[in-house]
C-alpha positions in Angstrom: 53.0 43.9 -36.5 49.2 44.6 -36.7 48.8 42.0 -39.3 50.7 39.5 -37.3 48.5 40.1 -34.2 45.4 39.6 -36.4 46.8 36.4 -37.8 47.6 35.1 -34.2 44.1 36.0 -33.0 42.5 34.3 -35.9 44.5 31.1 -35.4 43.6 31.2 -31.7 39.9 31.5 -32.4 40.1 28.8 -35.0 41.9 26.4 -32.6 39.3 27.2 -29.9 36.5 26.6 -32.2 38.1 23.4 -33.5 38.8 22.1 -29.9 35.3 22.8 -28.6 33.1 19.7 -28.9 30.3 20.5 -26.4 27.5 23.1 -26.4 24.6 24.5 -24.4 20.8 24.7 -24.8 18.8 27.1 -22.6 15.2 28.4 -22.6 12.3 29.7 -20.6 8.7 28.3 -20.0 5.6 30.3 -19.6 1.8 29.9 -19.8 -0.7 31.3 -22.3 -0.8 34.6 -20.3 3.0 34.9 -20.6 3.5 34.2 -16.9 6.5 32.1 -15.9 5.9 28.5 -15.1 8.4 27.6 -12.4 9.6 24.0 -11.6 8.3 22.4 -14.8 9.8 19.1 -15.9 12.2 19.5 -18.9 13.6 16.6 -20.9 16.4 16.7 -23.5 15.9 14.0 -26.1 17.8 12.5 -29.1 16.0 13.7 -32.2 16.6 10.4 -34.0 14.7 8.1 -31.6 13.4 10.4 -28.8 15.5 8.6 -26.2 16.2 10.7 -23.1 19.7 12.3 -22.8 19.1 14.5 -19.7 16.4 15.7 -17.4 16.1 19.0 -15.5 13.7 21.0 -13.4 13.0 24.6 -14.4 13.8 27.2 -11.7 11.1 29.4 -10.0 11.3 31.8 -13.0 10.7 29.0 -15.5 14.3 29.0 -16.8 16.3 25.9 -17.6 19.7 25.1 -19.1 21.5 22.0 -20.4 25.2 22.4 -20.7 28.2 20.3 -21.7 26.3 18.6 -24.5 28.0 16.8 -27.3 27.4 18.3 -30.7 24.4 16.8 -32.3 20.6 17.0 -33.0 18.2 17.3 -30.0 14.6 17.8 -29.0 13.5 19.6 -25.8 10.2 18.5 -24.1 8.5 20.3 -21.3 5.6 19.0 -19.1 3.6 20.3 -16.1 0.7 18.9 -14.2 -2.4 20.6 -15.5 -0.8 21.5 -18.9 -0.4 19.9 -22.3 3.1 18.7 -23.2 5.2 20.8 -25.5 8.1 19.5 -27.7 10.4 21.9 -29.6 11.5 21.6 -33.2 14.9 20.0 -33.9 17.8 21.8 -32.2 21.3 21.5 -33.8 24.5 22.0 -31.8 27.7 22.3 -33.8 31.1 24.1 -33.8 29.5 26.9 -35.7 26.4 27.0 -33.4 27.6 25.8 -29.9 25.0 27.7 -27.8 21.3 27.9 -28.5 18.7 30.0 -26.7 15.3 28.7 -27.5 12.2 30.8 -27.9 9.8 30.8 -24.9 7.9 27.6 -24.5 4.2 28.3 -24.0 2.3 25.5 -22.2 -1.5 25.4 -22.7 -3.9 24.2 -19.9 -4.8 20.5 -20.3 -8.5 21.3 -19.8 -10.1 24.1 -21.9 -13.7 24.8 -22.6 -14.7 25.7 -26.1 -18.3 26.7 -26.2 -20.2 23.6 -25.0 -17.5 21.1 -25.7 -15.0 20.2 -23.0 -11.7 18.6 -23.8 -9.9 17.3 -20.7 -6.9 15.1 -19.9 -7.9 12.1 -17.8 -5.6 9.4 -16.5 -6.5 5.8 -17.3 -7.4 3.5 -14.5 -4.2 1.4 -15.0 -0.7 2.4 -16.1 2.0 -0.2 -16.6 5.6 0.9 -15.9 8.7 -1.1 -16.2 8.8 -2.1 -12.5 5.2 -1.4 -11.3 1.5 -1.3 -12.1 -0.2 1.9 -11.2 -3.9 2.2 -10.4 -5.2 5.8 -10.6 -7.9 5.8 -7.9 -9.8 8.8 -9.2 -10.2 7.2 -12.6 -12.9 4.9 -11.2 -16.1 6.4 -9.9 -16.8 3.2 -8.0 -14.0 4.2 -5.7 -15.7 7.3 -4.6 -16.6 7.3 -0.9 -14.9 3.9 -0.4 -12.3 3.1 2.2 -8.7 2.5 1.3 -9.1 -1.2 2.1 -12.1 -1.5 -0.3 -10.1 0.2 -3.1 -7.2 -2.2 -2.5 -9.5 -5.1 -3.0 -10.3 -3.9 -6.5 -6.6 -3.5 -7.5 -5.2 -6.0 -10.0 -3.7 -9.1 -8.5 -4.7 -8.0 -4.9 -6.9 -10.1 -2.8 -8.0 -9.7 0.9 -9.2 -12.7 3.0 -11.7 -12.9 5.8 -9.1 -11.7 8.3 -8.2 -8.7 6.2 -4.8 -10.2 5.3 -3.6 -8.7 2.0 -2.2 -10.9 -0.7 -0.5 -10.0 -4.0 -0.7 -12.5 -6.8 -1.7 -15.2 -4.3 1.1 -14.5 -1.8 0.7 -13.0 1.7 3.4 -10.8 3.3 2.7 -7.7 1.3 4.3 -4.5 2.8 2.1 -1.4 2.7 3.9 1.9 2.0 2.5 5.4 2.2 4.2 8.0 0.0 7.2 5.8 -0.4 7.6 5.0 3.4 6.8 1.8 5.3 4.0 2.1 7.8 5.6 0.1 10.6 2.2 -1.2 11.8 0.9 -4.6 12.8 -1.7 -6.2 10.6 -4.5 -5.2 13.0 -3.3 -1.6 13.2 -2.8 -1.4 9.4 -6.3 -2.8 8.8 -7.8 -0.2 11.1 -6.0 2.6 9.3 -7.1 1.4 5.9 -10.7 0.8 7.0 -10.9 4.4 8.2 -9.0 6.1 5.4 -11.1 7.7 2.7 -10.3 6.9 -0.9 -10.5 10.7 -1.5 -7.1 11.0 0.2 -5.4 8.6 -2.3 -4.1 9.7 -5.7 -2.9 6.3 -6.9 -1.8 2.8 -5.8 1.5 1.4 -7.0 1.7 -2.3 -7.2 5.4 -3.4 -7.1 5.8 -7.2 -7.3 9.6 -7.3 -7.3 11.0 -4.1 -5.6 14.6 -2.9 -6.3 17.4 -2.6 -3.8 16.4 0.9 -3.0 13.4 -0.3 -1.0 13.5 -2.0 2.4 13.8 -5.7 1.9 10.8 -6.5 4.1 7.9 -8.3 2.5 8.3 -11.5 0.4 5.3 -10.7 -1.8 6.3 -7.2 -2.9 5.1 -3.7 -2.0 1.9 -1.8 -2.4 2.5 2.0 -2.2 -0.3 4.3 -1.5 0.5 7.7 -3.0 -1.5 10.4 -1.2 -2.9 13.4 -2.9 -0.9 16.6 -3.1 -2.3 19.8 -4.5 0.1 21.1 -7.2 -1.1 24.7 -8.1 0.1 28.2 -7.2 -2.3 30.5 -5.3 -4.9 29.2 -3.0 -7.1 26.4 -4.0 -8.6 23.2 -2.7 -11.5 20.7 -2.7 -14.2 19.7 -0.4 -15.9 16.3 -0.3 -19.0 15.2 1.5 -20.5 11.8 1.4 -22.9 9.4 3.1 -24.5 6.1 2.6 -26.1 3.0 4.0 -25.0 -0.6 4.1 -27.5 -3.5 4.1 -26.5 -7.0 5.2 -27.8 -9.9 3.2 -30.8 -11.9 4.3 -28.6 -14.8 5.3 -26.9 -12.6 7.9 -30.0 -12.9 10.0 -30.2 -9.2 10.9 -32.5 -6.5 9.8 -32.0 -2.8 9.2 -29.3 -0.7 7.7 -26.0 0.8 8.9 -25.2 4.4 8.2 -21.8 5.8 7.1 -20.5 9.3 6.7 -17.3 10.9 5.3 -15.9 14.4 4.9 -12.7 15.6 3.4 -11.1 19.1 3.0 -8.0 19.7 1.0 -6.3 23.1 0.9 -3.1 24.4 -0.8 -1.4 27.7 -0.8 1.6 28.4 -3.2 3.3 31.7 -2.8 6.8 32.6 -3.8 9.3 30.1 -2.4 6.7 28.4 -0.1 4.2 25.8 -0.7 1.9 25.0 2.3 -0.7 22.3 2.1 -3.1 20.6 4.5 -5.8 17.9 4.5 -8.4 16.9 7.1 -10.6 13.8 6.6 -13.3 12.4 8.9 -15.1 9.1 8.6 -17.8 7.6 10.9 -20.3 4.9 10.7 -21.7 1.6 11.8 -21.0 -2.0 10.6 -22.3 -5.5 11.0 -20.4 -8.8 11.2 -21.5 -12.4 11.8 -19.2 -15.4 12.3 -20.4 -19.0 12.3 -17.8 -21.5 13.5 -18.1 -25.3 13.9 -15.4 -27.5 15.4 -15.2 -31.3 15.5 -13.1 -32.6 18.4 -13.2 -36.4 18.6 -16.9 -37.2 19.5 -17.7 -33.6 20.3 -19.1 -30.9 18.1 -18.9 -27.2 19.0 -21.2 -24.9 17.1 -20.6 -21.1 17.7 -22.4 -18.1 16.3 -21.1 -14.6 17.0 -23.0 -11.4 15.9 -21.4 -7.9 16.2 -22.7 -4.5 15.5 -19.8 -2.0 15.6 -19.3 1.7 15.3 -16.2 3.7 14.5 -14.9 7.2 14.0 -11.6 8.4 12.5 -10.0 11.8 12.0 -7.0 12.0 9.7 -4.8 15.2 9.6 -2.0 16.0 7.1 -0.2 19.3 6.9 3.2 20.3 5.5 5.3 22.9 3.9 8.0 23.1 1.2 10.6 25.8 1.1 12.4 26.3 -2.3 15.6 28.0 -1.0 17.0 28.0 -4.6 16.5 26.2 -7.8 18.8 23.4 -6.5 17.8 23.3 -2.8 14.5 22.3 -1.3 13.6 21.7 2.4 10.2 20.1 3.4 8.3 19.2 6.6 5.2 17.0 6.9 3.1 16.1 9.9 0.4 13.5 9.8 -2.0 12.4 12.5 -4.6 9.6 12.8 -7.1 9.6 15.7 -10.1 7.4 16.2 -11.9 4.6 17.9 -13.7 1.3 17.1 -16.1 -0.3 19.5 -19.1 -2.6 19.7 -22.2 -0.4 19.5 -23.7 -2.7 22.1 -22.5 -6.0 23.7 -22.1 -8.8 21.2 -24.1 -12.0 21.3 -22.4 -15.4 21.1 -23.9 -18.8 21.5 -21.8 -21.9 21.7 -23.6 -25.2 21.5 -21.6 -28.3 22.5 -22.8 -31.8 21.5 -21.3 -35.2 22.4 -22.2 -38.0 20.0 -24.9 -35.7 18.6 -26.5 -35.3 22.0 -26.7 -31.8 23.6 -24.1 -31.5 26.3 -24.0 -27.8 27.3 -24.5 -24.3 26.1 -22.5 -21.1 26.6 -23.9 -17.6 26.2 -21.2 -14.9 25.9 -21.5 -11.1 25.7 -18.5 -9.0 24.8 -18.0 -5.2 24.8 -14.5 -4.2 23.5 -13.2 -0.8 22.5 -10.1 0.2 20.5 -8.6 3.7 20.4 -5.7 5.0 18.5 -3.7 8.3 18.5 -0.9 8.1 15.9 1.4 10.9 14.8 4.3 11.1 12.4 6.6 14.1 11.7 8.9 14.0 8.6 11.6 16.3 7.5 13.3 16.1 4.1 16.1 17.8 2.2 17.0 17.7 -1.5 20.2 19.2 -3.0 20.8 19.1 -6.8 24.6 19.2 -7.2 25.0 20.0 -10.9 23.1 20.3 -14.2 23.8 16.7 -15.1 21.3 15.5 -12.5 23.6 14.5 -9.5 21.7 15.0 -6.3 21.6 14.0 -2.6 18.4 13.6 -0.6 17.8 13.0 3.1 14.8 12.0 5.1 14.1 11.9 8.9 11.0 10.4 10.4 9.7 10.1 14.0 6.4 8.2 14.6 4.5 7.4 17.7 1.5 5.1 17.7 -0.5 5.1 20.9 -3.1 2.3 20.8 -5.5 1.3 23.6 -7.5 -1.9 23.5 -10.0 -2.6 26.2 -12.5 -5.4 26.9 -15.1 -3.6 29.0 -16.8 -6.7 30.1 -16.8 -10.3 28.7 -19.5 -12.3 30.6 -20.1 -16.0 29.9 -23.1 -17.9 31.3 -23.1 -21.7 31.3 -26.2 -23.9 30.8 -26.8 -27.6 31.0 -28.6 -29.7 28.4 -32.0 -28.9 30.1 -31.3 -25.1 29.5 -30.9 -24.3 33.2 -27.9 -22.2 34.4 -24.9 -24.2 35.7 -22.1 -22.9 38.0 -20.8 -19.4 38.3 -20.6 -16.8 35.5 -17.2 -16.0 34.0 -16.7 -12.2 34.2 -13.6 -10.9 32.6 -12.3 -7.6 31.3 -8.9 -6.4 30.0 -6.7 -3.4 29.4 -4.1 -3.7 26.7 -2.3 -0.4 25.9 0.3 -0.8 23.0 2.7 2.0 22.2 5.1 2.1 19.2 8.0 4.6 18.9 9.8 4.6 15.5 12.8 6.7 14.3 14.0 6.3 10.8 16.8 8.2 9.0 17.6 7.7 5.3 19.9 9.4 2.7 20.3 8.7 -1.0 22.8 9.8 -3.6 22.4 9.8 -7.4 25.3 10.2 -9.8 24.6 10.3 -13.6 27.5 9.0 -15.8 26.6 10.6 -19.2 29.9 9.5 -20.9 28.8 5.8 -20.4 25.0 6.4 -20.6 24.7 5.0 -17.0 23.7 6.1 -13.5 24.9 5.1 -10.1 22.7 5.3 -7.0 23.6 4.5 -3.4 22.0 5.1 0.0 21.9 4.2 3.7 19.1 3.9 6.2 18.8 3.2 9.9 15.5 2.5 11.8 14.8 2.1 15.5 11.5 0.6 16.7 10.3 0.0 20.2 6.9 -1.7 21.0 5.6 -1.6 24.6 2.6 -3.9 25.2 1.4 -4.0 28.8 -1.5 -6.4 28.8 -3.7 -6.9 31.9 -6.6 -9.3 32.4 -9.0 -9.2 35.3 -11.4 -12.0 36.5 -14.3 -10.8 38.7 -12.4 -7.6 39.3 -9.2 -9.3 40.5 -6.1 -9.3 38.3 -5.5 -12.6 36.5 -1.8 -13.1 36.8 -1.9 -16.2 34.5 -3.0 -14.0 31.6 -1.4 -10.7 32.4 1.8 -9.9 30.5 4.1 -6.9 29.9 6.1 -7.4 26.6 8.6 -5.1 25.2 10.1 -5.5 21.7 13.1 -3.5 20.3 14.4 -3.7 16.8 17.2 -1.9 15.0 17.8 -2.3 11.2 20.8 -0.7 9.5 20.9 -0.9 5.7 23.0 0.2 2.8 22.5 -0.3 -0.9 24.0 0.4 -4.3 22.3 0.4 -7.8 23.8 0.6 -11.2 21.7 1.5 -14.2 23.1 1.1 -17.7 21.6 1.7 -21.1 23.7 -0.2 -23.7 21.8 0.9 -26.7 18.2 1.5 -27.9 17.4 -2.2 -27.4 19.1 -3.2 -24.1 19.2 -1.8 -20.6 20.1 -3.2 -17.2 19.7 -2.3 -13.6 21.6 -4.3 -10.9 21.6 -3.7 -7.2 22.6 -5.1 -3.8 21.2 -4.3 -0.4 22.7 -5.3 2.9 20.6 -5.3 6.1 21.8 -5.9 9.6 19.0 -6.7 12.1 19.3 -6.7 15.8 16.1 -7.4 17.9 15.3 -8.0 21.5 11.9 -9.4 22.8 11.4 -9.4 26.5 8.5 -10.5 28.7 8.9 -8.6 31.9 6.2 -10.8 33.5 7.6 -14.2 32.5 11.2 -12.9 32.8 12.0 -14.3 29.4 14.3 -12.5 26.9 15.2 -13.5 23.4 17.9 -11.8 21.3 18.4 -12.1 17.5 21.2 -10.7 15.4 21.7 -11.5 11.7 22.9 -10.0 8.4 21.3 -10.6 5.0 22.2 -9.7 1.5 19.4 -8.9 -1.0 20.4 -8.7 -4.7 18.1 -7.4 -7.5 18.4 -7.5 -11.2 16.3 -6.0 -14.0 17.0 -6.6 -17.7 14.9 -4.8 -20.3 14.8 -5.6 -24.0 12.9 -3.3 -26.4 12.0 -5.4 -29.4 10.3 -2.6 -31.3 8.1 0.3 -30.6 5.2 -2.0 -29.7 6.9 -4.8 -27.8 9.1 -4.7 -24.6 10.4 -7.6 -22.5 11.5 -7.3 -18.9 13.2 -9.9 -16.7 13.7 -9.2 -13.0 14.9 -11.0 -9.9 14.9 -10.1 -6.2 15.5 -11.7 -2.8 13.2 -10.5 0.0 12.6 -11.1 3.8 9.4 -11.1 5.8 9.8 -10.6 9.5 7.0 -11.5 12.0 5.0 -8.6 13.4 5.8 -7.6 16.9 2.8 -9.0 18.7 3.3 -12.4 17.1 6.6 -12.7 19.0 4.9 -12.1 22.4 5.1 -15.6 24.1 1.7 -15.5 25.8 -1.9 -16.6 25.7 -4.4 -14.1 24.4 -7.9 -14.9 25.7 -10.6 -14.4 23.0 -13.5 -16.4 24.4 -13.8 -19.5 26.8 -13.0 -21.9 24.0 -10.9 -19.7 21.6 -7.3 -18.5 22.3 -4.5 -16.9 20.3 -0.9 -17.7 21.2 2.3 -15.7 20.4 5.4 -17.6 19.3 8.8 -16.3 20.4 10.5 -18.9 18.1 8.9 -17.6 14.9 11.6 -17.0 12.4 11.7 -14.6 9.4 10.8 -16.1 6.0 13.1 -15.5 3.0 12.0 -15.7 -0.6 13.5 -15.6 -4.1 11.3 -14.2 -7.0 11.8 -14.2 -10.7 9.4 -12.5 -13.2 9.3 -12.2 -16.9 6.8 -9.6 -18.3 5.8 -8.5 -21.8 4.2 -5.1 -22.7 2.4 -4.5 -25.9 1.7 -0.9 -27.0 2.1 0.2 -23.4 -1.3 -1.2 -22.5 -1.5 -5.0 -22.6 0.8 -6.5 -20.0 1.4 -10.2 -19.4 3.8 -11.8 -16.9 5.1 -15.1 -15.7 6.8 -15.6 -12.4 8.3 -18.1 -10.0 8.9 -17.8 -6.2 10.5 -19.9 -3.5 10.0 -19.2 0.2 11.9 -20.9 3.0 10.7 -21.0 6.6 7.2 -20.0 5.3 5.0 -19.0 8.2 1.2 -18.9 8.4 -1.5 -18.8 11.1 -2.9 -22.2 11.9 -5.5 -23.5 14.3 -4.7 -26.3 16.8 -6.6 -28.2 19.4 -5.2 -28.0 22.9 -5.7 -31.7 23.5 -3.0 -32.4 20.8 -0.5 -30.0 22.5 0.5 -31.4 26.0 2.4 -28.3 27.1 -0.4 -25.9 26.1 -3.1 -28.2 27.6 -1.2 -28.3 30.9 -1.1 -24.5 31.1 -4.8 -24.3 30.3 -5.6 -26.8 33.1 -3.5 -24.9 35.6 -5.0 -21.6 34.8 -8.6 -22.6 34.0 -10.7 -19.5 34.9 -14.0 -21.5 35.4 -14.7 -25.1 36.3 -17.4 -25.3 33.6 -14.8 -24.9 30.8 -13.2 -28.1 29.6 -9.7 -27.3 28.4 -9.8 -30.3 26.1 -12.3 -28.4 23.9 -10.2 -25.3 23.5 -8.8 -24.4 20.1 -6.1 -21.8 19.6 -4.6 -19.9 16.7 -0.8 -19.5 16.3 1.7 -18.5 13.7 4.3 -21.1 12.9 7.0 -21.7 10.3 5.4 -24.6 8.5 8.0 -25.4 5.7 8.6 -24.2 2.2 6.3 -22.7 -0.5 6.8 -22.6 -4.2 4.6 -20.5 -6.5 4.2 -20.3 -10.2 2.2 -17.3 -11.3 0.8 -15.7 -14.4 -1.1 -12.5 -15.0 -2.5 -10.3 -17.8 -3.8 -6.8 -17.8 -5.5 -5.5 -20.9 -7.8 -2.5 -21.7 -10.3 -2.6 -24.5 -11.8 0.4 -26.2 -15.2 -1.0 -27.5 -16.3 2.3 -29.0 -16.1 6.0 -28.3 -18.5 5.8 -25.4 -17.6 2.3 -23.9 -14.2 1.3 -22.6 -13.1 -1.5 -20.3 -10.1 -2.6 -18.2 -9.6 -6.3 -17.5 -7.0 -8.0 -15.2 -6.5 -11.7 -14.5 -3.9 -13.4 -12.3 -3.4 -17.0 -11.3 -0.9 -18.8 -9.0 -0.1 -22.5 -8.5 1.3 -23.0 -5.0 3.0 -26.0 -3.4 3.4 -26.2 0.4 5.7 -28.7 1.9 6.7 -29.4 5.5 5.9 -31.1 8.8 3.1 -29.8 10.9 1.2 -31.1 13.9 2.8 -34.5 13.6 1.7 -34.8 10.0 3.4 -34.3 6.6 2.2 -31.2 4.7 2.2 -31.6 0.9 -0.5 -29.4 -0.5 -0.8 -28.3 -4.1 -3.3 -25.6 -5.0 -4.4 -23.4 -8.0 -5.8 -20.0 -7.1 -6.9 -17.3 -9.5 -8.7 -13.9 -9.5 -9.9 -11.4 -12.0 -11.2 -7.8 -12.1 -13.1 -6.1 -14.8 -14.4 -2.6 -15.1 -16.7 -1.2 -17.7 -16.9 2.6 -18.2 -19.7 4.3 -20.1 -19.6 8.0 -21.3 -23.3 8.7 -21.4 -22.9 12.4 -22.4 -23.8 15.8 -21.0 -21.5 15.3 -18.0 -22.9 11.8 -17.2 -20.7 8.8 -16.7 -21.5 5.2 -15.6 -19.4 2.3 -14.5 -19.9 -1.4 -13.7 -17.2 -3.6 -12.2 -16.7 -7.1 -10.8 -14.0 -8.8 -8.8 -13.6 -12.6 -8.2 -11.3 -14.6 -6.0 -11.4 -18.4 -6.6 -11.4 -21.1 -4.0 -7.9 -21.9 -2.8 -5.5 -22.9 0.0 -3.4 -20.7 2.3 -1.3 -22.8 4.6 -3.8 -25.3 6.1 -7.0 -23.4 5.3 -9.1 -24.0 2.2 -11.3 -21.0 1.3 -14.2 -21.0 -1.0 -14.7 -18.6 -3.9 -15.8 -15.0 -3.2 -16.9 -12.2 -5.6 -18.9 -9.0 -5.9 -20.5 -6.8 -8.5 -20.3 -2.9 -8.1 -21.9 0.0 -10.0 -21.7 3.7 -10.1 -23.1 6.9 -11.8 -21.5 10.4 -11.8 -22.6 13.9 -13.0 -20.4 17.0 -13.5 -22.2 20.1 -12.2 -21.5 23.7 -11.3 -19.5 24.4 -14.5 -17.4 21.3 -13.9 -16.3 22.5 -10.5 -18.5 20.0 -8.8 -19.1 16.2 -9.2 -22.0 14.2 -7.7 -21.5 10.5 -7.6 -23.7 7.5 -6.5 -22.1 4.1 -6.1 -23.5 0.7 -5.1 -21.1 -2.0 -3.8 -21.7 -5.7 -3.8 -25.1 -5.4 -5.5 -26.0 -9.0 -5.2 -24.6 -9.5 -1.6 -22.2 -12.3 -2.6 -19.1 -11.1 -0.7 -18.9 -13.6 2.1 -16.0 -15.8 3.1 -16.2 -19.5 3.9 -13.4 -21.8 4.7 -12.4 -25.2 6.2 -9.4 -26.7 7.9 -9.0 -30.5 8.0 -5.4 -31.2 8.9 -3.6 -32.6 11.9 -6.7 -33.8 13.6 -8.3 -30.3 13.5 -11.7 -30.1 11.7 -12.9 -26.5 11.5 -15.5 -24.7 9.4 -15.7 -20.9 9.3 -18.3 -18.6 7.7 -17.9 -14.8 7.8 -20.7 -12.4 6.7 -20.6 -8.6 6.8 -22.5 -5.6 5.5 -20.6 -5.5 2.2 -23.7 -4.3 0.2 -24.1 -0.6 0.4 -25.2 2.6 -1.4 -23.1 5.8 -1.1 -23.6 9.4 -2.4 -20.6 11.7 -2.7 -20.3 15.4 -3.6 -17.0 16.9 -4.5 -16.5 20.7 -5.0 -13.2 22.2 -6.2 -12.5 25.9 -5.5 -9.8 28.4 -6.0 -7.5 28.9 -9.0 -7.2 25.4 -10.6 -5.3 26.4 -13.7 -2.2 28.2 -12.6 1.5 27.4 -12.0 2.2 23.9 -10.8 4.0 23.4 -7.6 6.7 20.9 -6.8 5.4 17.4 -5.9 7.0 17.0 -2.5 8.6 13.7 -1.9 10.4 11.9 0.8 13.8 10.4 0.0 12.3 7.0 -0.6 9.5 8.4 -2.7 12.2 10.2 -4.8 13.9 6.8 -5.3 10.7 5.3 -6.6 10.4 8.1 -9.2 13.9 7.5 -10.5 13.0 3.9 -11.3 9.9 4.9 -13.3 7.5 6.1 -10.7 5.7 9.4 -10.9 4.8 10.4 -7.4 
C-alpha cells in the first residue's frame, strides 16, 4: 500500500511538472549602500534580440515580479533616474526550473567623482522617438534664462512669426500642451504665458507632427508638449536659480539705452514614505521695446505709420502638488498651478500717421496709447492610477478645473489731428476701454490599457469630456461716455465629448503596427448679448490614425504614419464685433469662421537612432488665416464705420482692418532632416533642416488665390567642452522668406552664444548667454492682393546679455520618486514618450 501511494504521488508530480508551461521571475533592487530603490523601472527582455516582453514598476521596497512567463531565456533590465542601467545575466525558465529569484540588483549613481575626474550622464539636445522629436532644454546653455517662447523658436522645425504665431514645419495651427494637457488659451493668452515662463521650469519639449488617437484632435499642424520639471529624489532637495540681463535694441530701432530683465526660480521636493510633495515658484520681470513701421497704399493715398512702445511686465508662476502611493498598484495625485502677472506700457506710446494724397501731404495724426493687461490663472488637477495585474493592465483618470481671469484696459488712447501746415484741426479723439475676459474649463478623462501577451499586442481605449465657457464683456468709452457702437458682451460655450481606441501589434522583430480611431462630438454656442445674435454649431467628426514601423536592421528603421486633424477657431475670433486698435486700424471677429480639417501623411527614416529624415504631405480644407482688408472694398463694413465714426477728422475710406477668414485649401509637401555630428572629443554639433512647399487655392476679396511658395528653416548648435568645468556653445537659427495666406515675409535669422562654468563642487553653475549677437532678428513683410498694398516692419529688443546662477542643494543622489503624470501624459509615455 505504501509503495502504491508513493507511485501515485510520483505520477501526480510528474504530470504536474509536465503540464506546467509557465514560470516566474522575481527580484529586488537596491543602491550601493544596500538601501532599497522603490519604484524603479524594470523590463523583461528576450535574450535572443533584447525585445521587450513585459514592463513593471518595482514597489516601494524595490521588489518586482514577472509571472505567467512562457518557458524560455530572458534578460531583466532595471533603470532609475540618476542611476546607471543594470542588465542581468541570462535567466532560463524551464520545467525543471520554473521559478527564479534573482540576486539583488545594485544600481550605481550615474554621476560619480573619482579624484579630479567627473563622469556624468548627460542627455543630448535632441532625441528621436518613433512618434516624436524630443528637445532637452537643459542640454543647451543658450536656453538658460530665456523665456519659453524663445526656447520654442530654437526647436527643430518650429518658427514664430512677427505676431508670435507658432508654426511647425511651415504650418500654423500648432496646439501647445503642458504636461500632456491642452492649455485652452487664445493665441494672445498663450503668447503672454510663454513670454513670462522661464526656461528653468521646462525639462523638455516634445514635437509631435502627427499625434495618435489618444490626443485631442485639435491642431492641424501637430502638438508641441512642454514637459515641466519634476524633482525625482527621496529626502528633501531642490534648486535655486537667479538671473538678470539687459537687452539692447539695434541702431535701426531708433531708440537708445538698454532694457533690464530679471528672473528667479525655486524648486523644492520632499519624498518621505508614501508621499512625494513638490513645489515650484518662478518670477520674471523686465522691460522691452518694440517698434512697428506700417505703410499702406489706398488708391492715390499713402498712409505712413510708426509706432514705438516701451513695455514692462511681471509674472509669478506657482506650481505645487503631492502624490500618495497607497500601494504598489495604486497612486493618487493632486496638482495646483497658478499664473499671475501684468503687462503694460511703461509710458504712453508714440504713434505718428502721415497721410499723403498724390505724394502731397494731406494730414497727420499723433496718437498716444496706455494699455494694461492683467491675468490671474489657476488650474487644479487630480489624478488616479490603478495597476490591475502584473501583465501591465491599468486604468487612469484625470480631472481638471481651470479658471483664467484676464483684464485688458486701455487707460487712455488720445489722437490729435493736424493739417498739412502742422496746425491742430478739430477736436481730439479721447478713448479708453475695459475688456475683462474670463474662461472656465472643466475636463474629465479616463484611459484603459490592456496588454494581450498571447498575441504580442496591446489594446488602449479612453473617453474625455470638456466644458469651456468664455465671458468677454468689452466696453469702450469716448470722452468718458460709453460708446454703444463698440461696446459688446460676448459669451461662448463649448462642449466636446470624445472616445478613442488604439490597437498596437508587434508581428515580429521587423514589423509593428498601431491603428486608432477617435470620435469627437462638438457642440458650441456663441452669443452676443449686445447685438442679440446667437449662433449654434453641432457636429461629429472621426479622426483615424495609423503607424507602421519597419525595422530593416539594427541601424535603419522606417516609419509611415497618417492622421486626420481639426483646428477650431479661438473664442475671440468668433466674436462678431469691431475691435478698435487706432483711428485707422481695426480688428473684426467672424462668427461664420469654420473649423479647418487636415489630412497628414509622413514617412521617416532613422539611422543609428541619431540621423532622422522625413518626407510628408498635408491637405487642409477650409483653411483659415488672418488677412488685411480695406474698408472701401467692403460696403457693409464701410457703412458701419460711417454710421459710428467717432471723429469727423477720420475718413472711413482710409481704414484697414484685420480679420480671420476661410480662404480655401492648402497643400503642403515637406521634408526635414536632423543629424548630430561628433567632430572630436571636445566639439559636437546638432543640425536640423526643414522645408515645405505650400500651395494655397481659393477665392478671396473678389480675386482668385493661387499662391505657390517654398519655405525652409534650419537650426545649428555647436558645443565645445573647454575643460575644467567650462563649456561653450554657439547656435544659429534661420527662417527663409515665404508666404502665409496673403502675406509674404522676408527672411529672419539670429546668432546666439553662451559660456558656462561648474562651481561649488558641481552643485552650482554660472552661465552667461548672448542672444541675437548681430541684431538681425527683425520681421518684414508685404501684402499685395485684392487691392490691398501693405508693408510691415517689426523691430524689438532681441539682442541681449543674460547671466544666470543655479545652485542645487539637498540629497541629489538618493532614491528616485515616481514621475507624476496626468492621464494624457501617461498615454504619451505608452507611445514612446518619457515624461
